[in-house]
All heavy atoms as an XYZ file, in Angstrom:
560
protein
N       0.834     -1.170     -0.015
C       0.017      0.022     -0.022
C       0.865      1.258      0.015
O       0.580      2.184     -0.644
C      -0.942      0.016      1.179
N       1.927      1.269      0.809
C       2.772      2.411      0.903
C       3.505      2.713     -0.428
O       3.877      3.830     -0.747
C       3.792      2.320      2.015
C       3.115      2.368      3.409
C       4.188      1.952      4.521
C       2.454      3.621      3.739
N       3.782      1.649     -1.260
C       4.465      1.846     -2.511
C       3.459      2.264     -3.595
O       3.830      2.497     -4.720
C       5.201      0.579     -2.872
C       6.351      0.257     -2.009
O       7.027      1.169     -1.563
N       6.687     -1.038     -1.863
N       2.233      2.271     -3.288
C       1.181      2.612     -4.311
C       0.610      3.975     -4.123
O      -0.457      4.306     -4.706
C       0.011      1.592     -4.122
O       0.473      0.229     -4.368
N       1.266      4.869     -3.435
C       0.860      6.194     -3.229
C       0.008      6.482     -2.008
O      -0.244      7.611     -1.723
N      -0.247      5.459     -1.296
C      -1.030      5.579     -0.012
C      -0.043      5.849      1.124
O       1.126      5.300      1.073
C      -1.844      4.394      0.366
C      -2.968      4.151     -0.700
C      -2.791      3.199     -1.657
C      -4.136      4.854     -0.613
C      -3.797      3.021     -2.582
C      -5.150      4.670     -1.529
C      -4.963      3.704     -2.587
N      -0.374      6.715      2.103
C       0.550      6.961      3.110
C      -0.100      6.738      4.523
O       0.366      7.171      5.500
C       1.134      8.405      3.098
C       0.050      9.448      3.234
O      -1.109      9.209      3.250
N       0.507     10.657      3.330
N      -1.223      5.999      4.514
C      -1.866      5.792      5.804
C      -2.386      4.343      5.853
O      -2.951      3.813      4.875
C      -3.053      6.692      5.941
C      -3.577      6.829      7.324
C      -3.077      7.882      8.170
C      -4.512      6.019      7.887
C      -3.510      8.013      9.461
C      -4.930      6.085      9.121
C      -4.380      7.131      9.938
N      -2.154      3.617      6.927
C      -2.632      2.257      7.199
C      -3.444      2.180      8.414
O      -3.055      2.717      9.436
C      -1.401      1.328      7.261
C      -0.619      1.234      5.975
C      -1.858     -0.109      7.729
C       0.634      0.335      6.084
N      -4.615      1.583      8.282
C      -5.453      1.302      9.451
C      -5.522     -0.236      9.644
O      -5.867     -0.934      8.734
C      -6.845      1.820      9.353
C      -6.831      3.325      9.086
C      -7.727      1.507     10.471
C      -8.166      4.024      8.784
N      -5.060     -0.691     10.814
C      -4.984     -2.054     11.082
C      -5.964     -2.386     12.186
O      -5.803     -2.044     13.331
C      -3.537     -2.455     11.559
C      -3.302     -3.946     11.486
C      -2.614     -4.487     10.378
C      -3.716     -4.766     12.520
C      -2.396     -5.840     10.298
C      -3.470     -6.085     12.423
C      -2.800     -6.653     11.280
N      -7.050     -3.102     11.841
C      -8.054     -3.433     12.724
C      -8.366     -4.914     12.666
O      -8.901     -5.442     11.669
C      -9.355     -2.618     12.345
C     -10.499     -2.866     13.287
O     -10.237     -3.046     14.473
O     -11.669     -2.871     12.794
N      -8.037     -5.681     13.580
C      -7.575     -5.371     14.879
C      -6.435     -6.346     15.279
O      -6.469     -7.517     14.887
C      -8.767     -5.651     15.864
O      -8.418     -5.998     17.139
N      -5.467     -5.739     15.982
C      -4.290     -6.524     16.386
C      -4.789     -7.720     17.335
O      -4.222     -8.776     17.302
C      -3.328     -5.673     17.109
C      -2.198     -6.398     17.734
C      -2.783     -4.540     16.192
N      -5.846     -7.462     18.035
C      -6.378     -8.461     18.980
C      -6.736     -9.762     18.263
O      -6.503    -10.859     18.761
C      -7.599     -7.924     19.684
O      -7.281     -6.687     20.290
C      -8.093     -8.871     20.779
N      -7.230     -9.626     17.084
C      -7.683    -10.817     16.312
C      -6.503    -11.734     15.937
O      -6.583    -12.931     15.837
C      -8.465    -10.390     14.971
O      -9.466     -9.591     15.419
C      -8.937    -11.567     14.230
N      -5.362    -11.129     15.760
C      -4.143    -11.892     15.454
C      -3.768    -12.942     16.487
O      -3.184    -13.924     16.205
C      -2.891    -10.952     15.237
C      -2.994    -10.089     13.991
C      -1.737     -9.180     13.936
C      -2.980    -10.964     12.712
N      -4.154    -12.614     17.743
C      -3.856    -13.539     18.863
C      -4.506    -14.954     18.681
O      -4.045    -15.937     19.201
C      -4.247    -13.006     20.202
C      -3.343    -11.855     20.736
C      -3.935    -11.233     21.911
C      -1.960    -12.447     21.025
N      -5.558    -14.970     17.914
C      -6.250    -16.221     17.632
C      -5.301    -17.097     16.735
O      -5.329    -18.345     16.890
C      -7.529    -16.008     16.889
C      -8.189    -17.316     16.510
C      -8.504    -15.187     17.759
N      -4.442    -16.506     15.884
C      -3.679    -17.214     14.883
C      -2.220    -17.221     15.149
O      -1.579    -18.140     14.594
C      -3.946    -16.569     13.547
C      -5.359    -16.510     13.127
C      -6.093    -15.327     13.212
C      -6.025    -17.667     12.715
C      -7.474    -15.302     12.887
C      -7.406    -17.622     12.376
C      -8.091    -16.420     12.440
O      -9.395    -16.419     12.116
N      -1.684    -16.334     15.962
C      -0.254    -16.272     16.184
C       0.085    -16.058     17.632
O      -0.735    -15.577     18.406
C       0.293    -15.111     15.349
C       0.318    -15.285     13.880
C       1.290    -16.390     13.372
O       2.323    -16.568     13.964
N       0.807    -17.130     12.407
N       1.352    -16.325     18.002
C       1.827    -16.067     19.352
C       2.215    -14.584     19.471
O       2.427    -13.926     18.491
C       3.083    -16.884     19.591
C       2.880    -18.390     19.541
C       4.208    -19.209     19.745
C       3.907    -20.679     19.617
N       5.118    -21.428     19.718
N       2.093    -14.147     20.707
C       2.332    -12.753     21.067
C       3.663    -12.276     20.508
O       3.812    -11.171     19.980
C       2.269    -12.525     22.573
O       0.966    -12.910     23.011
C       2.538    -11.066     22.915
N       4.735    -13.077     20.583
C       6.044    -12.717     20.136
C       6.002    -12.352     18.611
O       6.590    -11.408     18.164
C       7.074    -13.790     20.441
C       8.532    -13.456     20.093
S       9.734    -14.706     20.520
C       9.461    -15.752     19.130
N       5.324    -13.268     17.849
C       5.296    -13.027     16.407
C       4.509    -11.813     16.058
O       4.833    -11.089     15.191
C       4.614    -14.207     15.670
C       5.484    -15.472     15.819
O       6.649    -15.466     16.040
N       4.769    -16.587     15.672
N       3.432    -11.518     16.802
C       2.629    -10.243     16.579
C       3.467     -9.024     16.865
O       3.444     -8.077     16.135
C       1.352    -10.299     17.421
C       0.497    -11.512     17.014
C       0.628     -8.948     17.382
C      -0.675    -11.699     17.922
N       4.278     -9.065     17.882
C       5.129     -7.933     18.234
C       6.123     -7.657     17.134
O       6.300     -6.470     16.771
N       6.737     -8.679     16.658
C       7.660     -8.488     15.515
C       6.956     -7.999     14.271
O       7.531     -7.141     13.557
C       8.269     -9.833     15.207
C       9.346    -10.257     16.228
C       9.959    -11.589     15.823
C      10.883    -12.077     16.924
N      11.457    -13.458     16.555
N       5.820     -8.482     13.923
C       5.051     -8.071     12.797
C       4.666     -6.630     12.886
O       4.829     -5.863     11.890
C       3.801     -8.950     12.677
C       2.762     -8.562     11.609
C       3.131     -8.831     10.300
C       1.614     -8.024     11.925
C       2.254     -8.467      9.255
C       0.707     -7.627     10.951
C       1.047     -7.883      9.573
N       4.131     -6.210     13.982
C       3.763     -4.798     14.221
C       4.960     -3.914     14.125
O       4.935     -2.781     13.511
C       2.990     -4.602     15.516
C       1.632     -5.428     15.529
C       2.729     -3.136     15.799
C       0.704     -5.074     14.447
N       6.033     -4.223     14.763
C       7.296     -3.486     14.764
C       7.753     -3.326     13.241
O       8.202     -2.311     12.835
C       8.340     -4.066     15.560
N       7.705     -4.391     12.529
C       8.129     -4.392     11.099
C       7.234     -3.408     10.270
O       7.744     -2.578      9.551
C       7.981     -5.818     10.504
C       8.578     -5.907      9.114
O       8.682     -4.940      8.389
N       8.903     -7.107      8.748
N       5.917     -3.485     10.453
C       4.990     -2.574      9.725
C       5.286     -1.154     10.155
O       5.379     -0.248      9.337
C       3.508     -2.866     10.004
C       3.212     -4.240      9.278
C       2.650     -1.853      9.466
C       1.853     -4.691      9.579
N       5.441     -0.910     11.471
C       5.701      0.436     11.961
C       6.953      1.027     11.370
O       6.984      2.225     10.981
C       5.801      0.368     13.504
O       6.003      1.635     14.011
N       8.051      0.248     11.294
C       9.265      0.702     10.684
C       9.143      1.045      9.278
O       9.602      2.084      8.783
C      10.389     -0.340     10.912
C      10.865     -0.472     12.300
O      10.729      0.441     13.069
N      11.398     -1.639     12.617
N       8.403      0.224      8.501
C       8.183      0.512      7.065
C       7.396      1.731      6.865
O       7.681      2.575      5.934
C       7.525     -0.669      6.392
C       8.475     -1.862      6.223
C       7.813     -3.062      5.571
C       8.803     -4.155      5.458
N       8.264     -5.336      4.791
N       6.353      1.938      7.671
C       5.552      3.171      7.597
C       6.390      4.402      7.916
O       6.294      5.392      7.229
C       4.307      3.073      8.515
C       3.603      4.391      8.706
C       3.372      1.996      8.058
N       7.209      4.295      8.941
C       8.098      5.398      9.237
C       9.059      5.770      8.226
O       9.300      6.964      7.917
C       8.832      5.029     10.593
O       9.682      6.085     10.928
N       9.679      4.792      7.532
C      10.620      4.988      6.453
C       9.983      5.747      5.282
O      10.546      6.583      4.650
C      11.164      3.668      5.962
C      12.197      3.118      7.044
C      11.916      3.831      4.634
C      12.624      1.712      6.804
N       8.707      5.464      5.027
C       7.955      6.084      3.930
C       7.273      7.349      4.346
O       6.455      7.910      3.619
C       6.896      5.095      3.382
C       7.383      3.813      2.796
C       8.038      4.128      1.427
C       8.449      2.834      0.764
N       8.877      3.064     -0.614
N       7.520      7.795      5.578
C       6.877      9.021      6.152
C       5.323      8.910      6.180
O       4.643      9.862      5.891
C       7.283     10.315      5.415
C       8.763     10.580      5.658
O       9.267     10.440      6.757
N       9.509     10.912      4.608
N       4.902      7.744      6.391
C       3.457      7.491      6.423
C       2.927      7.493      7.897
O       3.646      7.874      8.829
N       1.721      7.149      7.986
C       1.008      6.999      9.291
C       0.291      5.661      9.351
O      -0.148      5.102      8.391
C      -0.052      8.177      9.425
C       0.463      9.459      9.199
C       0.515     10.256     10.514
N       0.868     11.622     10.270
C       1.722     12.306     11.001
N       2.156     11.695     12.113
N       2.044     13.495     10.748
N       0.188      5.233     10.584
C      -0.480      3.962     10.844
C      -1.320      4.097     12.095
O      -0.933      4.784     12.998
C       0.489      2.832     10.965
N      -2.469      3.377     12.116
C      -3.344      3.319     13.205
C      -3.589      1.856     13.517
O      -4.116      1.132     12.638
C      -4.668      4.051     12.920
C      -5.757      4.108     13.979
C      -5.285      4.766     15.203
C      -6.990      4.759     13.416
N      -3.281      1.423     14.703
C      -3.464      0.075     15.090
C      -4.564     -0.027     16.178
O      -4.408      0.613     17.228
C      -2.203     -0.561     15.627
C      -1.097     -0.647     14.639
C      -0.163      0.387     14.468
C      -0.982     -1.692     13.794
C       0.830      0.318     13.502
C       0.025     -1.802     12.820
C       0.950     -0.729     12.722
N      -5.575     -0.798     15.994
C      -6.606     -1.012     17.062
C      -6.231     -2.253     17.792
O      -5.938     -3.322     17.221
C      -7.982     -1.111     16.414
C      -8.539      0.150     15.897
C      -8.503      0.361     14.489
C      -9.089      1.059     16.706
C      -9.072      1.525     13.980
C      -9.694      2.272     16.208
C      -9.628      2.476     14.804
O     -10.162      3.624     14.313
N      -6.383     -2.203     19.116
C      -6.238     -3.378     19.974
C      -7.136     -3.240     21.155
O      -7.227     -2.167     21.777
C      -4.779     -3.645     20.342
C      -4.249     -2.484     21.189
C      -4.611     -4.895     21.143
N      -7.878     -4.314     21.530
C      -8.695     -4.300     22.750
C      -7.777     -4.403     23.944
O      -6.887     -5.204     23.971
C      -9.682     -5.487     22.733
C     -10.770     -5.424     21.641
C     -11.598     -6.669     21.739
C     -11.595     -4.169     21.803
N      -8.066     -3.564     24.933
C      -7.286     -3.571     26.178
C      -7.886     -4.626     27.163
O      -8.687     -4.296     27.939
C      -7.281     -2.210     26.780
O      -6.424     -2.194     27.924
N      -7.444     -5.839     26.995
C      -7.902     -6.905     27.893
C      -6.741     -7.298     28.792
O      -5.540     -7.263     28.413
C      -8.372     -8.125     27.052
C      -9.427     -7.829     26.003
C      -9.703     -9.047     25.174
C     -10.722     -7.445     26.749
N      -7.058     -7.742     29.989
C      -6.010     -8.119     30.958
C      -5.066     -9.145     30.427
O      -3.860     -8.976     30.669
C      -6.732     -8.638     32.280
N      -5.481    -10.130     29.705
C      -4.682    -11.132     29.209
C      -3.750    -10.703     28.033
O      -2.821    -11.374     27.684
C      -5.394    -12.430     28.739
C      -6.405    -12.172     27.726
C      -7.767    -11.886     28.162
O      -7.962    -11.619     29.353
O      -8.752    -11.848     27.371
N      -3.991     -9.516     27.499
C      -3.203     -8.989     26.419
C      -2.335     -7.800     26.874
O      -1.653     -7.147     26.011
C      -4.141     -8.489     25.343
C      -4.918     -9.591     24.692
C      -5.922     -9.160     23.726
O      -6.063     -7.949     23.400
N      -6.705    -10.055     23.173
N      -2.283     -7.500     28.160
C      -1.501     -6.369     28.706
C      -0.072     -6.490     28.244
O       0.572     -5.395     27.798
C      -1.621     -6.291     30.182
C      -1.070     -5.036     30.743
C      -1.373     -4.918     32.254
C      -0.831     -3.643     32.759
N      -1.228     -3.367     34.134
N       0.582     -7.648     28.336
C       1.976     -7.750     27.962
C       2.180     -7.424     26.470
O       3.147     -6.741     26.055
C       2.505     -9.176     28.281
N       1.289     -7.869     25.588
C       1.385     -7.659     24.114
C       1.279     -6.192     23.877
O       2.030     -5.590     23.103
C       0.401     -8.453     23.372
C       0.540     -8.216     21.843
S      -0.838     -8.624     20.874
C      -2.203     -7.557     21.449
N       0.318     -5.506     24.537
C       0.094     -4.098     24.328
C       1.340     -3.359     24.731
O       1.794     -2.399     24.030
C      -1.121     -3.579     25.116
C      -2.402     -4.223     24.496
C      -1.267     -2.060     25.112
C      -3.638     -4.028     25.284
N       1.997     -3.660     25.879
C       3.158     -3.048     26.318
C       4.290     -3.210     25.303
O       5.085     -2.316     24.986
C       3.614     -3.467     27.684
C       2.680     -2.989     28.767
C       3.025     -3.564     30.168
O       3.730     -4.549     30.266
N       2.483     -2.887     31.183
N       4.370     -4.403     24.768
C       5.482     -4.777     23.842
C       5.287     -3.972     22.493
O       6.256     -3.364     22.063
C       5.452     -6.256     23.417
C       6.517     -6.614     22.506
C       6.440     -8.145     22.133
O       5.887     -8.928     22.974
O       6.894     -8.491     21.066
N       4.134     -3.903     21.949
C       3.926     -3.167     20.714
C       3.886     -1.590     20.890
O       4.254     -0.913     19.942
C       2.738     -3.658     19.897
C       1.464     -3.389     20.607
C       2.932     -5.088     19.511
C       0.216     -3.784     19.830
N       3.599     -1.195     22.097
C       3.573      0.265     22.372
C       4.956      0.834     22.169
O       5.068      2.022     21.845
C       3.118      0.455     23.763
O       1.739      0.114     23.870
N       5.996      0.076     22.404
C       7.394      0.607     22.266
C       7.610      1.053     20.798
O       8.387      1.984     20.559
C       8.389     -0.518     22.693
C       9.817     -0.038     22.438
C       8.137     -0.849     24.152
N       7.044      0.346     19.872
C       7.220      0.669     18.421
C       6.431      1.842     17.945
O       6.565      2.204     16.830
C       6.990     -0.539     17.610
N       5.522      2.354     18.829
C       4.636      3.455     18.407
C       5.070      4.780     18.823
O       5.804      4.978     19.824
C       3.241      3.189     18.982
C       2.601      1.889     18.703
S       2.299      1.679     16.923
C       2.778     -0.011     16.669
N       4.760      5.840     17.991
C       5.076      7.180     18.424
C       4.123      7.734     19.512
O       4.478      8.545     20.357
C       5.017      8.163     17.203
C       6.027      7.838     16.201
O       7.185      7.380     16.651
O       5.828      8.063     14.996
N       2.882      7.239     19.453
C       1.854      7.694     20.380
C       0.839      6.576     20.661
O       0.458      5.801     19.725
C       1.135      8.905     19.812
C       0.184      9.538     20.727
C      -0.426     10.802     20.064
C      -1.336     11.507     21.000
N      -1.865     12.690     20.460
N       0.435      6.415     21.904
C      -0.636      5.506     22.269
C      -1.749      6.220     22.891
O      -1.574      7.047     23.768
C      -0.063      4.425     23.276
C      -1.129      3.479     23.709
C       1.118      3.697     22.633
N      -2.946      5.935     22.415
C      -4.196      6.596     22.868
C      -5.106      5.490     23.407
O      -5.384      4.548     22.705
C      -4.913      7.357     21.807
C      -6.183      7.937     22.270
C      -4.033      8.448     21.142
N      -5.496      5.702     24.687
C      -6.423      4.722     25.270
C      -7.824      5.319     25.331
O      -7.993      6.442     25.818
C      -5.958      4.335     26.716
O      -4.753      3.642     26.656
N      -8.843      4.625     24.863
C     -10.172      5.027     24.938
C     -10.929      4.120     25.864
O     -10.780      2.926     25.790
C     -10.848      4.959     23.546
C     -10.172      5.796     22.441
C     -10.815      5.561     21.098
C     -10.239      7.314     22.791
N     -11.720      4.709     26.707
C     -12.514      3.958     27.705
C     -13.945      4.242     27.555
O     -14.401      5.334     27.203
C     -11.959      4.224     29.110
C     -10.542      3.726     29.222
C     -10.003      3.895     30.650
O     -10.812      3.891     31.570
O      -8.823      4.088     30.768
């Protein structure tokens, strides 16, 4: 998408990936996408549900983000 003239990615939902992948793989995947978006001067929005069992994953992927917004 970033090579096609688009500069914004919306990823909904990171939470769903937990059904298919381990937390470690998701963290690497999100960091990879975040780095590619940054290199292209793009923007990305990642949605994730804030559930107690996902707290460690949220903390891990938050490191790769410029800003984290929590909605309650």
